[in-house]
C-alpha positions as CSV (number, residue, x, y, z in Angstrom):
1,X,78.0,-17.1,55.0
2,X,77.3,-20.9,55.3
3,X,74.9,-20.8,58.0
4,X,73.1,-17.7,56.7
5,X,72.5,-20.0,53.1
6,X,71.3,-23.1,55.5
7,X,68.7,-20.9,57.7
8,X,67.4,-19.0,54.4
9,X,66.7,-22.1,53.2
10,X,65.1,-24.3,56.1
11,X,63.0,-21.2,56.8
12,X,62.1,-20.8,53.4
13,X,60.9,-24.7,53.2
14,X,59.2,-24.6,56.5
15,X,57.0,-21.6,55.1
16,X,56.5,-23.0,51.8
17,X,55.8,-26.2,53.2
18,X,52.9,-24.6,55.5
19,X,51.9,-22.6,52.8
20,X,51.0,-25.1,50.7
21,X,49.3,-27.0,53.1
22,X,46.7,-24.8,53.5
23,X,46.4,-23.8,49.8
24,X,45.3,-27.2,49.2
25,X,41.8,-26.4,51.6
26,X,39.9,-23.3,49.8
27,X,36.6,-24.4,50.5
28,X,33.8,-22.0,50.3
29,X,30.1,-21.9,51.2
30,X,27.9,-23.4,48.3
31,X,25.3,-26.2,47.1
32,X,24.9,-28.7,44.8
33,X,21.4,-30.4,43.0
34,X,21.9,-34.3,42.7
35,X,20.2,-36.6,40.0
36,X,16.9,-36.4,42.2
37,X,16.6,-32.9,42.4
38,X,17.8,-32.6,45.8
39,X,19.9,-29.3,47.0
40,X,22.7,-29.9,48.8
41,X,24.3,-27.0,51.1
42,X,27.8,-27.8,51.4
43,X,31.3,-26.1,51.3
44,X,32.8,-25.9,47.4
45,X,36.2,-26.1,46.3
46,X,36.8,-23.1,44.7
47,X,38.9,-24.1,41.7
48,X,38.5,-20.3,39.8
49,X,38.2,-23.1,36.5
50,X,39.8,-21.2,33.2
51,X,38.3,-24.3,31.2
52,X,34.8,-25.9,32.3
53,X,35.1,-28.6,34.8
54,X,33.7,-32.2,34.7
55,X,33.9,-33.1,38.5
56,X,34.3,-30.8,41.7
57,X,35.0,-31.6,45.4
58,X,32.9,-30.6,48.3
59,X,33.1,-31.1,52.0
60,X,29.6,-31.6,54.4
61,X,28.5,-28.8,56.6
62,X,30.9,-29.7,59.6
63,X,32.4,-32.3,58.0
64,X,35.9,-32.9,57.4
65,X,35.9,-35.8,54.6
66,X,36.7,-34.1,50.8
67,X,34.2,-35.8,48.3
68,X,33.9,-35.5,44.9
69,X,30.8,-35.2,42.6
70,X,31.0,-35.0,38.8
71,X,28.8,-34.8,35.2
72,X,27.1,-38.3,36.5
73,X,26.1,-36.8,39.6
74,X,25.3,-33.2,39.9
75,X,22.8,-31.2,37.7
76,X,24.3,-28.1,39.0
77,X,26.6,-26.7,41.6
78,X,27.5,-23.1,42.4
79,X,28.7,-20.7,45.1
80,X,26.2,-17.8,45.6
81,X,27.5,-14.7,43.4
82,X,30.2,-16.0,42.2
83,X,29.1,-18.4,39.8
84,X,27.4,-21.4,39.0
85,X,27.6,-24.5,37.0
86,X,24.6,-26.5,35.0
87,X,24.6,-29.9,33.5
88,X,23.9,-29.7,30.1
89,X,22.6,-32.2,27.1
90,X,24.0,-29.5,23.9
91,X,25.8,-29.8,20.7
92,X,29.5,-29.0,20.6
93,X,31.4,-28.2,17.6
94,X,34.7,-29.4,17.6
95,X,35.7,-28.8,13.7
96,X,38.6,-27.1,12.9
97,X,38.8,-23.4,12.4
98,X,39.6,-23.9,9.1
99,X,36.2,-26.0,7.9
100,X,33.4,-24.0,7.0
101,X,31.1,-26.7,8.4
102,X,30.0,-27.4,11.6
103,X,30.9,-30.7,13.3
104,X,28.4,-30.7,15.8
105,X,27.8,-33.7,18.6
106,X,25.6,-34.6,21.1
107,X,27.5,-33.7,24.4
108,X,27.0,-34.1,28.4
109,X,28.7,-30.4,29.8
110,X,28.6,-28.0,32.9
111,X,27.7,-24.7,31.1
112,X,28.9,-22.1,33.0
113,X,26.4,-19.5,33.9
114,X,26.5,-16.2,33.0
115,X,23.5,-13.8,32.8
116,X,20.2,-15.8,34.5
117,X,16.8,-14.6,33.6
118,X,14.1,-15.1,31.4
119,X,16.8,-15.6,28.3
120,X,20.1,-17.0,30.3
121,X,23.5,-17.2,28.5
122,X,26.1,-19.5,29.4
123,X,30.3,-20.3,28.3
124,X,31.5,-23.3,27.2
125,X,35.5,-23.6,27.2
126,X,37.8,-25.9,26.6
127,X,41.9,-24.6,25.9
128,X,41.3,-22.4,22.5
129,X,37.5,-23.7,22.2
130,X,35.3,-21.0,23.3
131,X,31.5,-21.5,22.5
132,X,28.3,-19.9,24.3
133,X,24.5,-20.9,24.9
134,X,21.4,-19.7,25.3
135,X,18.3,-20.6,27.0
136,X,14.6,-19.3,27.0
137,X,12.0,-20.0,30.3
138,X,13.6,-23.1,30.8
139,X,13.5,-25.1,27.0
140,X,16.5,-26.6,25.6
141,X,20.3,-25.5,25.5
142,X,21.0,-24.1,22.3
143,X,24.3,-23.1,20.7
144,X,25.0,-19.4,19.5
145,X,26.7,-20.7,15.9
146,X,29.9,-18.3,15.2
147,X,32.9,-19.7,13.0
148,X,35.9,-18.3,11.3
149,X,37.2,-20.2,8.7
150,X,39.6,-20.2,5.8
151,X,38.3,-19.8,2.4
152,X,40.3,-20.6,-0.6
153,X,40.3,-17.9,-3.6
154,X,42.0,-17.0,-6.6
155,X,43.2,-14.0,-7.6
156,X,44.0,-12.5,-10.7
157,X,47.6,-10.9,-11.0
158,X,50.0,-10.0,-14.1
159,X,51.7,-13.5,-13.6
160,X,48.4,-15.4,-14.0
161,X,46.2,-16.8,-10.9
162,X,47.3,-16.9,-7.7
163,X,45.4,-19.1,-5.1
164,X,45.2,-17.2,-1.5
165,X,43.2,-17.7,1.5
166,X,40.7,-15.6,2.9
167,X,39.6,-15.4,6.5
168,X,35.9,-15.4,6.8
169,X,32.9,-15.6,9.1
170,X,29.9,-17.7,9.8
171,X,27.9,-15.0,12.0
172,X,24.6,-17.1,12.1
173,X,24.6,-16.5,15.7
174,X,23.3,-13.0,14.7
175,X,20.2,-14.2,13.1
176,X,19.2,-16.2,16.2
177,X,19.7,-13.4,18.4
178,X,17.4,-11.3,16.4
179,X,15.0,-13.8,15.9
180,X,14.6,-15.6,19.2
181,X,16.2,-12.8,21.3
182,X,14.9,-9.2,20.7
183,X,12.6,-6.8,22.4
184,X,11.1,-4.1,20.7
185,X,13.0,-1.3,22.3
186,X,16.0,-2.9,20.5
187,X,16.7,-2.4,17.0
188,X,18.6,-3.8,14.7
189,X,21.8,-2.1,15.3
190,X,21.9,-3.7,18.8
191,X,22.1,-7.1,17.5
192,X,24.7,-6.3,14.3
193,X,27.1,-4.5,16.8
194,X,27.5,-7.1,19.3
195,X,30.3,-9.3,18.7
196,X,31.0,-13.0,19.9
197,X,32.5,-11.9,22.9
198,X,31.8,-12.4,26.5
199,X,31.3,-9.1,27.3
200,X,29.1,-7.8,24.6
201,X,26.7,-11.2,24.8
202,X,26.9,-10.4,28.5
203,X,25.6,-6.9,27.8
204,X,23.4,-7.8,25.2
205,X,21.6,-10.4,27.5
206,X,21.4,-8.0,30.0
207,X,19.6,-5.4,28.2
208,X,17.1,-8.2,26.8
209,X,16.0,-9.2,30.2
210,X,15.7,-5.8,31.6
211,X,14.1,-4.3,28.2
212,X,11.1,-7.2,28.6
213,X,11.0,-6.3,32.7
214,X,12.3,-9.7,33.8
215,X,14.7,-10.0,36.8
216,X,18.1,-10.9,35.7
217,X,21.4,-11.9,37.6
218,X,25.1,-10.9,36.0
219,X,27.7,-13.4,37.7
220,X,30.1,-11.4,35.7
221,X,29.3,-8.5,38.7
222,X,31.3,-10.5,40.6
223,X,34.9,-9.5,41.1
224,X,36.6,-11.5,43.4
225,X,39.5,-8.6,43.3
226,X,38.5,-5.6,42.3
227,X,41.9,-4.0,42.0
228,X,43.5,-5.3,39.1
229,X,46.3,-2.5,39.4
230,X,48.4,-2.2,42.9
231,X,50.9,0.8,43.7
232,X,52.7,-0.1,47.1
233,X,55.6,1.5,49.2
234,X,57.7,-1.4,50.4
235,X,60.5,-0.7,53.0
236,X,62.0,-3.8,54.4
237,X,65.2,-5.0,56.3
238,X,68.0,-7.1,54.9
239,X,70.5,-9.5,56.0
240,X,72.8,-10.4,53.6
241,X,76.2,-12.0,53.0
242,X,78.9,-12.4,50.5
243,X,82.0,-14.7,49.5
244,X,84.2,-14.5,46.7
245,X,87.1,-17.1,45.7
246,X,90.5,-16.3,43.8
247,X,91.4,-19.3,41.5
248,X,94.8,-18.5,40.9
249,X,96.0,-18.5,44.3
250,X,93.0,-20.5,46.0
251,X,92.1,-17.9,48.4
252,X,88.5,-17.7,49.7
253,X,87.3,-14.6,51.4
254,X,83.8,-15.0,53.5
255,X,82.4,-11.4,54.5
256,X,80.4,-11.3,57.6
257,X,76.5,-11.1,57.3
258,X,75.5,-7.2,57.2
259,X,72.2,-5.8,57.7
260,X,71.2,-3.3,55.9
261,X,67.4,-0.9,54.9
262,X,65.9,-1.3,51.5
263,X,63.1,0.9,50.0
264,X,61.2,-0.6,46.9
265,X,58.2,0.6,44.8
266,X,55.9,-2.2,43.5
267,X,53.7,-2.4,40.6
268,X,51.0,-5.5,40.7
269,X,48.9,-6.1,37.7
270,X,46.0,-9.2,38.2
271,X,45.8,-11.5,35.9
272,X,42.2,-12.3,34.5
273,X,41.9,-15.6,35.1
274,X,41.8,-18.6,38.2
275,X,39.6,-16.3,40.5
276,X,42.5,-13.2,40.1
277,X,44.4,-15.3,42.1
278,X,47.6,-14.6,39.6
279,X,49.3,-11.3,39.5
280,X,52.3,-10.1,37.6
281,X,55.0,-7.9,39.7
282,X,57.7,-5.5,39.1
283,X,59.3,-4.2,42.1
284,X,62.2,-1.5,41.7
285,X,64.6,-1.3,44.9
286,X,67.5,0.0,47.0
287,X,69.8,-2.2,48.3
288,X,73.5,-1.6,49.8
289,X,75.7,-3.7,51.5
290,X,78.9,-3.2,53.4
291,X,81.4,-5.9,55.1
292,X,85.0,-6.3,55.8
293,X,87.8,-9.3,56.0
294,X,90.7,-9.5,57.7
295,X,93.3,-11.7,55.7
296,X,96.2,-12.5,57.9
297,X,99.7,-13.0,55.5
298,X,102.4,-14.1,57.4
299,X,106.3,-13.6,56.3
300,X,105.5,-10.6,54.5
301,X,105.9,-6.6,55.7
302,X,102.1,-6.4,56.1
303,X,101.2,-9.2,58.3
304,X,97.3,-8.9,57.4
305,X,95.2,-7.3,54.7
306,X,92.0,-5.5,55.3
307,X,89.3,-6.3,52.5
308,X,86.2,-4.3,52.3
309,X,83.2,-4.3,50.1
310,X,80.8,-1.7,49.3
311,X,77.9,-2.9,47.2
312,X,75.2,-0.6,46.2
313,X,72.6,-1.9,43.1
314,X,69.2,-1.1,42.1
315,X,67.0,-4.5,41.8
316,X,64.3,-5.0,39.6
317,X,62.7,-8.6,40.6
318,X,59.9,-9.0,37.3
319,X,57.9,-12.0,38.8
320,X,54.4,-13.7,39.2
321,X,52.6,-13.6,42.8
322,X,50.3,-16.5,43.6
323,X,47.6,-15.3,46.3
324,X,45.9,-18.1,48.8
325,X,42.8,-16.7,49.6
326,X,41.8,-17.3,53.0
327,X,39.0,-15.1,54.5
328,X,39.0,-11.5,52.8
329,X,40.3,-9.3,53.6
330,X,43.2,-11.7,54.7
331,X,45.1,-14.0,52.2
332,X,48.5,-15.7,51.9
333,X,50.8,-14.8,49.0
334,X,53.9,-16.7,47.5
335,X,56.2,-15.0,44.6
336,X,59.0,-15.7,42.6
337,X,61.1,-13.5,40.4
338,X,63.8,-13.1,37.8
339,X,65.6,-10.1,39.2
340,X,67.9,-7.5,37.0
341,X,70.7,-6.1,38.7
342,X,72.5,-2.8,38.8
343,X,75.2,-1.8,41.0
344,X,76.0,2.0,41.9
345,X,79.8,3.0,42.2
346,X,80.6,-0.9,43.7
347,X,83.9,-2.6,44.4
348,X,85.8,-4.7,46.2
349,X,88.8,-2.6,48.0
350,X,92.1,-4.6,48.7
351,X,94.7,-2.3,50.7
352,X,97.7,-2.9,48.4
353,X,96.6,-4.5,45.0
354,X,93.9,-3.2,42.3
355,X,90.1,-3.0,43.4
356,X,87.3,-5.2,41.8
357,X,84.7,-3.7,40.2
358,X,81.8,-5.5,40.8
359,X,79.4,-6.3,38.3
360,X,76.6,-8.7,39.1
361,X,74.4,-10.9,37.4
362,X,70.9,-11.8,37.5
363,X,69.4,-14.1,39.9
364,X,66.3,-15.4,41.7
365,X,63.8,-14.2,44.3
366,X,61.6,-16.2,46.2
367,X,58.9,-15.2,48.7
368,X,56.2,-15.6,50.5
369,X,53.9,-13.5,53.2
370,X,50.7,-12.1,54.3
371,X,48.4,-9.2,53.5
372,X,45.4,-7.8,55.5
373,X,43.4,-4.8,53.4
374,X,46.3,-2.6,52.4
375,X,48.8,-3.6,54.4
376,X,51.3,-6.5,53.9
377,X,54.3,-8.2,55.2
378,X,57.0,-10.6,53.4
379,X,59.8,-12.9,53.7
380,X,62.0,-13.1,50.9
381,X,65.1,-14.7,50.0
382,X,67.6,-15.1,46.6
383,X,69.6,-17.5,44.7
384,X,73.3,-17.0,44.5
385,X,74.3,-13.7,42.7
386,X,77.3,-13.8,41.1
387,X,78.6,-10.2,40.9
388,X,81.9,-10.8,39.9
389,X,81.3,-11.2,36.6
390,X,84.0,-9.5,34.4
391,X,86.4,-11.7,36.1
392,X,87.3,-15.0,34.5
393,X,89.4,-16.3,37.8
394,X,87.4,-15.5,40.0
395,X,83.8,-16.9,41.8
396,X,81.5,-15.1,44.0
397,X,78.2,-15.8,46.0
398,X,75.8,-13.2,47.2
399,X,72.6,-13.9,49.3
400,X,70.1,-12.1,51.1
401,X,67.1,-12.6,53.2
402,X,64.4,-9.8,53.8
403,X,61.7,-9.2,55.5
404,X,59.6,-6.8,53.6
405,X,56.6,-4.7,54.7
406,X,54.1,-3.3,52.2
407,X,51.2,-0.5,52.3
408,X,48.9,-0.1,48.9
409,X,47.7,3.0,48.2
């Protein structure tokens, strides 16, 4: 039992260390433009930023040194067909949502390009702050103004006047679209129905550029992972072990490690941020464990006692997976999940005393794996699982180490 735990820990630590070492180097072919207007081809570290960055890291082509660039040294940077950030002097509204008035400040920002054409659309994100900008034919960047705010109103009731708060909206951006970004083929309804959301503003700007015959690039067309939902079958092999302790008579039982076959079905949902590297997973699977142990009892009618365990369970790990993209279609991943466990007709059988019914607690499982197209292979291990939670004076420790194959439909 202790040997298996030590081997499991060593293997997982070694593999995680190697995978994390590779994860630190995630550079893709891109470019940046310096203050003198020189375009430099390089390798950009693609962090899949959720918030607009203030700096980025890059490597020179065929170079090994990691260099830094920021708002002071770069006008623009990007990776072809994925993203482009442009340095802009723009007005940013940092007023509280409850304030009707705008608090516009001139700031230097990296704006993310969403649509590029004669009329271009950009976005700035910082936590809950999301603001969109547009630019016409290289003119200065202009903020599309939208705001939700609270207005205090008085409501008359039977008991008199009550003070209440009402949510209202400043929809100035619609007037801006109507006055500055409108094609003859686009009526007022197209403006009036466009909400201050990324998807709807992208559609509006693409429609406008197409209407005026301008070439247009829609960066939202790039999907780093096209499948936002995956269903996989996951058979595997497990090596499991179990030890128990009786706190009354101080007897420790160490069952032998046993091999068994496991079978599961996994549902994977990709989360729409950080370059789709994060996924939510749930994988119901069936596992079984059988083993026995001989207890020697001197000076009794029975010189020895055979103790056997039969543990069958449906396990439901629910957790997160992180993909370390290398060269598609090959990628590494790591995951961590909390596992619910449901025993099926499981017990520890003593020859001379009452059996112990197995009722397990939840525990954690962690894994690391490699995927190629629709196929994957994963090494997965568990933390300690207590399976005799109904017995006050008994303790148990169940663990497993699995190799799991996967096929995505």
